C-alpha positions, 0 to 999 in steps of 0.5 A: 221765216223759212229755215235756212240749211247749208250743205256741204258734200265735194260730190255735185250728185249729192249736194245737188240731190240734198238741194232739191229735196229741201227746196221741195221741202221749203227750205232755204239751201245754199251749197259749199264744195269743201269746208273751207268755202262752208267755213266762209259762207258761215262767217258771212250768213247765218245758217239753222243748220249745216249738213255736211259730210265727214271726208272733204278737202282743204277741211273735214266735216270734224274739222268744220264742226270744231271751227264753229263751235269754237266761235260759239255758234249754234247752228245744227250739224247733221253728217253725212258718214258713208257704211262703215265710217259710222263711227266718226260720225259718232265721235263728230256727235260727241263733239256737238252734231245733232246726228248723222244720216248715212248714205245711200240716203232713206228720203224719209228718214232723212227729211224726218232726221232733219225736221226733228232736229229743227223742231228741238232746234227751234224748242231750245231757242224758245226757252233759252229765249224765255229763261232771258226774257224771266230774269229780265222780268223780274230784274230789280229795274223792273220792280215799281216805287221809289217809296222807302218800303220798296227800298227796304225791300229792293236791299234785301232782296239783293243781300238774300237772292246769293243764299241758299236759306228757306225764305218766309215773304208775309204781306196783304193780299195784292202786294206782289208776295209771288213777285218777291220771291220770283225775284230773289229766284231770278237773280240768285244762282238757281235762276236756270234752275226749276221755279215750281208753285203750288198754292196751298189753299187751292188744292182740295185736302185730298190731293195736297201729299200726291201732289206734293209728294206724288204717288204709287200706283195703286195707292188709291182708287184712281192712282192709275200710274205713278205721279212725281210730286211737285217737290221732285218736280222742284229738285234741285231748284225752288219750291215757292208754298204759296198762302202755306198758312192753308195747309192741313197740319197732316200736311205740315208734318209731312212737310216738316221732314221733308224740309229737316231729312231733304227725304220724301216718299211718294204715296203709297210707296215706301223707298226714301226719294232724296231731293234738293230744293230750296223752300220759299214761303207766302202768307197773308195770314199771322202765322204766330198766331195760328200756332197758337191757336194750334192750327200751325206746328211752331216748328215748321214755322222756325223751318220756313222763317229762316228769314222773313220779308213782308211785303208793304201794302200798298197804303205804306207807299202812297208815294208810289201810287202814282208811277204804279198808274202810268205804269198800267196804263201804258201796260194796259194801252199796249195790250189793248191797243189804247191811245189815252195819254194820261191820268188827269190830276183830278183822277190821280187824286182820287187814286191816291186818296182810295185805300186800296184792300186789294194793294196793287194788283186792285190799282192794277184792277182798277186801271185795266178796266179803265182802259178797256172802258174809255173811249177819250184821250185821257182818264177823268174822275168820272171814268173811274169805276164809282166805289174808288170815290166811296172809299172801302172805309167810310163810315155806313150810316145805321139805322139810328142815324137815319131820321125819320121825319115828319116829311118822311122818307123813302125806305126803298131808297135807302135799304138800297143805298145801304145794299149798295154800300154792303156788296161795294165793301163785301167785293172789296174784301173779296179782292174783286172776286164776287163768288168769294163776297157772294159767301161773305153776304151769305148769298148765292152767286145766282142773287149776287150777279143779280144785285151787280147788274141791278146796282151796275157794278159789274166792272168791279169784279171778275169770277176770273180772278184769283189770289197771287 
């Protein structure tokens, strides 16, 4: 839609000039000769911008601005001012006008001011809508599940959302730890403040301190400018430390100081920077065991573990599998332009019996891939990836269980079956990420790709997927 602009001026020549110029720029233009007529138009029709003279009969530009603002209308105001009345225009800006333009007009300047004002408004509206969407997305209504473990999570989120205390979220990979953290954030008093995520396992150790606390120019090779750390970026809001168990011990010490004293110091800096951040941390590791092993500081653990939330595995909430599966079916129907009507009873039974080492994320991955490949009207057992019908917990054949009879055996076939099952188990342990599965099997990624293609396991792994 064309941006809609209302021009308000008691001089007909000014109105005509601005109308012609703005129409050439592609705007939809309406004109009014005084403030009262402009107000009548605003009540009947929405505008993106009002360009109004300051001095007019019936109602001045200032009075028009006041009345529109009293109606909570967020339309942009641009004031027209003549030489000598600039002070009044500045007063208008204090009341909420975006800017002012002076007569006689400099056409290029007017064009630029209007374009910048509309661009700023669009960004503001987009940001506001994004925040509303985030609040909606992470509302309690969007948490899927009616099992007892999920009800306990809902109740705990509601209770801790209003508290300023630090929170530790534990649970297996794929159980939605970050989603819980965001639900707490967007249902709490800091929902309009930053939510900054640090993936502690993804940042190289030599860059971790700089990423978290920032650095000063020249503090190390490559530090060509000052850098603001994520603690500062999150100030006033939430800093979410994902996979906090991966933090090196030397960074744990600095993190502990930041939490205790609410100050940080940039790499190469000498000044303390005060920060006001609520910390949420998540891990799929056993931090108490790491404390015993000396790889995680006990004092940091107690600072993070003020309130603990443990996200249940999908194995602990199997009653939620049908509703989750149908939710993902609808989601990927919409996203992929498919019209798959349902998951058959037989296929649903298979999904309910599967062990889900990758939890909810793995179930979503299975449904997404099935929807992408399915050409029929419903998901049947044969539509599902083969590994779902071969639960990862199934005992694999060992050499003493394979009998060599007088008729002999097909060694290549037997070894191939064992290799295939090992590949399936490794891919599941790695949550579908083939590069990680290759490391688990101590083979090269090229070799992994060859074997995946050999056994037609390509739908199982996605090298672009990563842990949440």
